[in-house]
N, C-alpha and C positions, 0 to 999 in steps of 0.2 A: 504494500500500499504506500510505503515511503517513497518508492520509485515513481508512483502515479501522482504525487503531490504537485510538481510542476505542471503536469498535464491538466489536473483538475482546476489549478489556479488559472491557467490560460483559458480553459473552457469557461469558467465562471466569469472572467473578464470579458469574454465574447458573448455572454448572456445566455449560455447553455446550462439549463437547470440540471440539478442532480437527478431529477426524475427521468430527464432525457437519457442520461448516461446509465442510469439504473437498469434500463431495459437491455443494454448491451454488455453489462458487467456480469460475470459469473457468480458474484457473491452479492447477498442482499445489503442494503443500506438501512436497516433498522425495520423494514417491512418486506413482506414476500412479494416484491414486484416481478411480474412476468410481462411479456410482450402483449398478453391478453388482460393485464390489470393496470391500465394507465389511470392514474388518479388527477382529478381536476378540482380545485377550490373554486366554487362557482358563485356563492352568495354568502351574505351575512344577513341574518334576520332576527327579530323584526327590525323595521326601519323607523318606528315611532314609538314613543314612550310617554307616559304621564308622570308629572311630579306634583304631589300634593303640597301646596304652598304652606309654609309654617312647620313642616316636618322637620325633625331634628337631624343633625349631621349623621351621615351613615345610613340614611333611609334608602332602601332598595327601590329603584325605579324600573328595573326589568333586567332581563337576561339575554345577551347576545349569543348567537350560535352561528358558527361557520358550517357550511354544507359542502361536503366533499362527495363527488360522484366517481364512479368508475365501473369497470365491467363485472366487478364483484363488490359487495358491501364493504365500505370503508369509513370509519368515523374520523371526525376532525380531531387531531391529536396535537395541534399547535398552540399558539399563544395569542393573547389579545392585548391590544393597547388602544389608547384614545389619542386622537389629534384633533387640531382645530382651534381657533381663537377662543371658543368657549368651553374647551375641554377641561380646563382647570377647575371648573365647578363641580366636576364629577370624577369619580375614579372607577376603574374597571378591574376585577380580578383577572390576572393573566391567564389563569388555568380554566377557570369556570365561566367566564364572560359576564359575571353578574355586576351590573352597574349601579353604584350608589353616589348619594351626594358626598361631597368632599370637604370636610372642615367647616364649611359655612353654608347656610342656605342659598340656593341660586337666585340670581337677580330675575324677579318677576315683576314688572310694572303693570301687567294686566294678564287676563287669561289668554295669553299669547304664546307663540312657539318660540323655543330657543333654538337657533340654527347654528351653523358653523361648528358641528361636532361630528367626528368620524370615528367608527370602529375599524381598527386596523387588525386583520386576521392573518396570521403567519403560520404556514405549515411547510417545512422544508421539503417534504416529500410529494408535494402537489404542484401541478402546473397552476399558474394564476396567482401564485403566492409571492408577495403579500397581497391580500384583497382589502381594499378600502372602501368602506360603505358610509355615505353620509347619513346621519340620522337626525330625527328632531325630537325634542323633549317638551312637551306641552305642559305650561303651568296650570294647575286646576285647583279649585277650591275644595276644601274638605266640607264646609258648610255653605256651599253655594246657594244664593237665593233662587228659588224656582217659582215660576208662574203657576199658581194654582187655578186662576181664572182671569181671563182678559175679555173685555167687551169694548167694541168699537162701533160707532154709529154712522149713518148717513144723516145729511142735514138739510132741512127745508131752507134752501139758500135764498138769498135775495133774488128776486125775480121769478120765484116758484108760485107765488100767488096763494101761498097757504096762509091760514089765519094765525094770529099770535097765540102763544102758549105760555103756560106757567106751571109751577109746582111740578116739576119733573121728576117722577119716581122711577129710579133706575133699579130694575129687578135683577137679582144676582142669585147664584147658588149659596146656600147657607155658609157663611164664612167660618174659617177655622180658628180655633183657639190659639191665640198668640200671634196670628197672622197680621200683616199690615196691608192696608188698602190705600193705593195711590189713586187719586180721583183729580182729573184735570178736564176743564170744560171752558167753552167760549160762549159769550152772549153778546150784548150791545152795550157800548158805553152809556152810562146813566141809569142802566137797569142793574143795579147793584144786588148783591146776595143779601136776602133778608134772613134766611136761616137754612142750615142743612141739618136734617134729622135722619135717624134710621129706625128700623123696625124694633130695635131694642131700646129706644130712647136713650142712647148713649149721648154723652156729652162730646160734641164735635169741636176740635181745636180750631183755632183761627187758621186762615189759609196761610201756608208758607210764604207765598207771595202772589201778586196779580200783576197784569200787564194791560194798560189801558191805552188804546190807539187814539183816543179823543172822540169828540161828538160824531154820533151816527156811525162810528167804526166799532171794531171789535174790542171787547173786554175779556180777559182770560184769566182764570183762577187755577191755582194748584194746591191740593190739600193732601195731607198725609194722616191717615186715620188708623188707630188701633181699636177696631170694633170688638164688641162682645161676640163670643162664639154663637153662631147661628143666625146672625143678621141676613135677612132675605131681601132688603131694599134699602136705598138711600134716596132721600127727597131733597131737591133743591128748590127753594122758593126765591123768587126775585121781586124787586120793588115794583116792577111792572112786567106786563107780558110782551113777548117779542117772538119773531118767527125763527130767527137764525140761531138755534141752539145746536152746539156739537159737544160730545164728550167722549173720553176714554176712561176706563176704570180697570185697574189691575190689582188682584190680591197676590201677595208674596208670602212664602215662608222664609225662614233664615234671614229676616231683618231684625237687627238686635234692638232697635229703637225707632220710634216714630219721630224722634227729634232730627231735624235736618242737620247735616254735617256740612252745610254750605248750599248756597242756591245762587241762580242768576235768572232773573226774569226781566225781559226786555219787550217794549211794545214798538210796533210799526216798523220792524226792520226790513230794509229793502232787500228783495230777492235780486241781487246784482248778478247779472249773467246767469240767472236761474238758481243762485246759491244764496241761502239765508245763513248768515255768520254772526252769531252772538259773541260778545266779548268773553274771554275765558275767565274762569275762577278756579281756584285750588281748594279742594274739600279738605276738611280736618283729617289728619293722618290717623288711621286705625289699624291695629295689628292684623285684622282679617280683611281689611279693604272696604271699599264703598261701592254700592250699586249707584250708577249715574242714570237718572231717568229724565227723559225730555219729551216734552209735548210741543209741537210746532203747528200753529193753526193760522188760517187766513184771518186778516185783521181788517177787512173791508166793511164789517157790520152789515148795515142795511143798504149798502152800495154794492152794486154787482161788480165782480172782479174783472180786471182787463184780460187776464190770461186764464189758462186752465193747466194744471199739472198732469202729465201724462206718465209720470212715473217718479219714484222717490229713491235717492241714493243717500244712505245714511252717512254720518261722519266716520272717518277711519276709526275702526276697533269697535263700532257700535252695530247692533242688530236692529233692524227695523221690523215693527209689527204694524200691521194694517197699512193705511194709506189710502185715503179717499179718492177713487177714480170714477165711481159709478155715476156720479152727478154730472160730471163735465163731459161725458160722451155726446152731450147736446151741442158742444161748441163753445167758442169764447164767450165770455160774458155770463156764464152760468156755472154754478157748482160751488163747492166748499172744499178746498184743499186743506188736509190736515193729517199728521203722522205722529206716531210715538216711536221712539227709539231708545235703547239702552246700552249701557257698557258696564262691565264689571272691572273696577279699577283696584288692583291689589296694593299699589303703592301710591300714596297721594301725589298728584301732578296736575299741572293746569290743564283744564279741559274746556273745549268749545264745541257745543253739540250743534254743529252745522249740519245742514241738509240741503242737497241739490235736487231741484224739480225740473224735469225735462218739460218743456212747454211753457215755463215761467220766464220767457225771453221775448215776449210779444211786443214789448214797449221800447223800441230801440235797443233791443237786446237784454232788456231787464224785465222784471215782472212786478207782482203785486206786493203790498206790505204784509208782513206776518208778525205774529207775536210768538216768542219763543220763551218757554219756562222750564227750567231745569233744577233738579234737586239731588243732592248726594244723600244717601242712606247708609247707615253703618251696617255691615255684614256681620252676622253672628248666629250661632245655633238658636232657633226659636221657631215657635209655631208648629203645625202640624207635620206628621211624616207624609211625604209626598204620596198621592193616591197610587194604588197599585191595581185596582179594577178599572174598567172602562169608564172614561170620565171626559166630559167636554172641557177643554182647556182654553179654547178661543171661540168667540162668537163675533161675527162681523155683518152688519147690515149692509145690503146693497140695494140702491133704489135709482132708478132712472125714469124720468117721464119725457113726454115728446115736446117739451118746450121749445119753441122756435121751428118746429117741423123739420129737423134735420133727417138725412139719410144715415144708414148704418155704414160704417167703415168696413174694411175687409176683415178686421179682426179687433178684438178688445182684450186687453190684459189687465189683471188684477194683481197688485203686489201683495205678497204675504210672506210670513216666516212660520213654518210649521214646526211645532213642538211633538206632535204625535205621529202615529202611523195610519190614520184614518182621516180622510178629507171628505167632506160632504157639502153639496149645495142643495138647498131647498127652495124652489121658486114656485111661488104661489099666484103671480101674475103673469099669464101667458097670452100672447096676442099674435101667434103665428110667427111668420118669417120676420116680422118687424121687431120681435123681442130678441135681445141679444141671448137669452137663454135657449132660444131654438137654434143651436149651433149647426153650422154647415160643415160638419166634419167632427173629428174627435177633439175633445176638450182636453188640453195638454198642460202638464207642468213642466217647469224649465228643468227639473231633475229627472224627467222621464216617467214620473209616477202618474200615469194618465188615467182618465175618468171613464167610467161606465154609466150610460144614461138609463134611467127607469122612468118609464111614462105611465102615469095613472090611467087605468082603463076607463074610469067613469069621468075623471076631471080633465084628462090632458095635461095635468100639471107635471113638472119634471123634478126628479131627483138625479143628481150626479154624484158618484161616489168613486174615490180612488183609495184602495186598501193596499195593505202591506207596504206602506211607504216608510221611508226614513225621514228624520227630521231635516228640515231644509231651510236655512238661514238666508234671508233677503232673496227670495225667489219670486216667481210670477206664475200665474196660470192664465192661459189664453184661450178665448172663445173665437173660432173661426166663424165669421158671419156672413149673412146674405147681403153682400155689399151692394149698396144703392137702393136697398129697400127702405121705405120710410120707417123711421124709428117709431116703435110703439112702446108703451109703458112696460117696465120690467122691475120686478121686486123680489127680494128674497134674502136667505141668510147663508153665510158660509160658516161652517163648523170644522173646528180642528179638535181631533179626539185622540187621546193617549190610551194606551193598554188595550187596544182592540186585537181580536184575533187576526191571524194572517188572511183568512177568508171570513170577513166579519159581516158581510151583508147577508141577512136572513130572508126577509119578506117584506112586502108592502101591502097596504090596504087604502082604498080611497073611496070617496062618496061625494055625489053631487046633490045636494039637498036644498029644498026650499027653506027660507029662514026669514025671520022678522025681528024686531027689537026684542031682546030677552035672551033666552038660553036655548042653545041647540045642542043635542046629544048625539052620540054615535056618528060623529062626523070627523073621521070614520070610526069604526070599530076594528080593532086589529088584535090578533092573536099571534104572538111571536112564536116562532118555531123552536126556539131554544131559550134557556134561561141560565144565569142572570144575563142581562144585556141593557141596552139603550135604545129608546124610541125616540126619534126626531119626528115632530108633527107640525103641521101648518094648516090654516084655512084661509082661502082668499075669499073675501066678502064682496058681494056685488055693489052693495051701497053701505059701506062701513062708516064709522070704524068698528072694528072688534075692541074690546077693552078688558079681556081677561079670559082665563080658562079655570075651570073648577074641578075637572077630572080627567085622568085618574089622580087620586090623592097622592101628593108628594111631587108632582110635576114642578118645573121651573119655568115660569112665564118669561119668554126671551124678548119681550118688547117693553119699551118704556111707556108709562102711562102719565098723562098730564091733562090738566085743564086746557080746553081749546082743542083737543084731539080731533082730527078730521079724516075723511076718506082718503085724501091725497097726501097727507103729511108724509115726509120722507124718513121719519124714524121707523116706520113700518108699513107706509103706503095704505094705512087704514085696515090692514090685515092682521094676522096673528101667528106667532110661532111659540113653541114650547118644546121641552124635552123632559124625559122621564127615564131614571134608572130603575128598572124593574127587577124582581126577584124570582118571579114565577111565570109560567106561560098562560096565566089566566088572561081571558079577553080583556082588553082595555077599551072603554067606551069615552072617546075624546069629546069633552063637553066644553063648549065656548060660550062666552057672553058677547052679545052683539048690541052695541049702542046705537048704530044707524038702523036704517029701515031694512037692511039686509038683502031680501029678494032671493039671492042665490048664495050658497055658502059651500064651496068646494074644498073638502078636507082631504088631507093625504098624510099618512103616517108610514115610516119606514123603520124596521127593527134591525139592529146590529148587535154583535157580541164580540 
C-alpha cells in the first residue's frame, strides 16, 4: 500500500475518488465494493425544520440524514457539518445528524424563515461526497395566537340607495373562556358610537383608537374586548342612523391581555399609486411577541369612491383576511373597499401596516382616502384549546347588485386566506347567467383546490364546495363568468371550515315554499347521512328581509340584525344564513323568521362532516 501512496495522491489531485479506484483494486477500502456495488451520496433530508421560539439552548430542531444508493443496500456512514452565514446559531452532531440550538436562542424577528444554513454530508466511500444541502429553519411560536372565528361583511355603500340603519347586532358563535375579540368598524363622521353591548351584559372598554376623516366622510373605530364565555352577539349603537356600515370581528386564543401594546390609527390616508401607507410605530417588547392587527377601510363616508379595488396585497410579513371585492364589480364609483391583515412579531420592531390595492390608481395614478387602524396585542398562553372537531372559522358576506346596469366581466376573483380544509360558498340570490355565482366553467382556487357545484333541485340555488384543501395564505378564488351578460343581483356567504373530513360533503336538501310575514318551517328539512357534522343553511326571500332563525336549536345566525333592515341591504341582501353543529342524524327542520311580506322563500341546507 506504501508503494501506492504517490499514485493515490496524484489521483486525488486529479479529482478521482477513492470509490472509483476501489472498483479496480483487489482489496477493500473499508466496504465490500465490487463493480456491481457502486455507491452514490444523492441527497440530505429533510430540507426544512421548525424552531419553537423561546426554547432553551440545546433544543433539538430536527435530524438530517444522508441518503446513499447503490446496487445493493448501503447505509450512510459518514459525517455531518453545518455551513453558511447563519450556521453559528445551531450545531449538528457529526455522527447522528441531530441539529440543536447552539449556546443562545436563534434570532427570530417574526414567524419567518432562517436561511443561509447548509448541511454538509461527507462519505468518503461514495460518489457525490461531500454533499451540500441548503436547509431552512422556521421560527414558530409555542403559544401562537389562533383565529377561533372571523367575520367579514359586505357594505351598503354610498350610491346603493339603501335606507339608513342603526343598533347593529353582530351575531357570533359562543365566545371561548379567556379569548380576546378584536372588533373594527366604519361608519360616518358625526355619527359617533353611543354604546357597545353584548349578550352577557359585559362592560365593554373604550375604543383603543378611532380615525375620523371629517364631515360626511368615514369614521372608524377599533376595540379589543375580553368577553364572558358564551357571548353570542355584540351590538353597536350610534348617535344617528346611516347606510355605510362595515365591520370585521375576530376572536383569538393565546392573547395574554386585552391591553394594547401600542397602536396607530390614522384617518384619510391617500392611496398613493394604489398603496395606503400609515406611519410606523414600535410595540412594547414582550418575551413571547405581539400580534399586529390592522383594519384598513374606505374613508369616503356618504360620498361615492372614485376608484374600486380589484385586489389586496398585504404588507410584507402580513397575512390578509377577506378583502371586499363583491360590491365593486359594478364599476367605478360604487363599492366599499376594506381589508383586515395580521402579523406575528416575535421581537418588537417598527411596523407599518401598509396595503396595496389594484384599481386604486384611477385618479392620475392615485386612489381614494382610507382609514388605517392598527393595534399590537401581547401573545401568551390564554383562552380555549383550539377546536378539534369540524368548525366554521371564517364567514364572509358577498353581495353585488346591478347598480348602474353594468355587464359581467370575463372572470371575478375573491381574495381569501383559508385556515381550514373545507371551503364553501352558499348563494341564495340566483338570476341566471347574469349572476356571477352562475359560473361559466369550474370555480378555481389559486392553490388548485377547486370547487364542485351542487344545485338545489327545487330552488335552483347553488352550493360550491372544495374539500381536502390545505390552508392557503393570501390566495384568491376565481369565478369564470358569462362575459358581456347584463349583471344581475348576487348574494351569498363564503365559509372557511377546519377539521372537516377529506371527503366532507354528505348531502343537501332544498325547498321552495310560499311564505309571508312571520315564521316559516321546514325550509328545508334535511336529514344528514352521517353524524356528527356541520349543516350550512340559507333562505332567499322574495320580499324580505328575513330577520332570524329559530330552529334547529343551537344554530348560529350568520347575518347581522339592525333597525332599518331592508330587502336590499348589503349585509345580507334581505336574506338569511345560519349554520349548526349537529350530533345525530335526526331530521333538522330549518325555521326562519320573515319580517317582509315574503311571497316565496327558497331554502337550501347542505351537510358536511
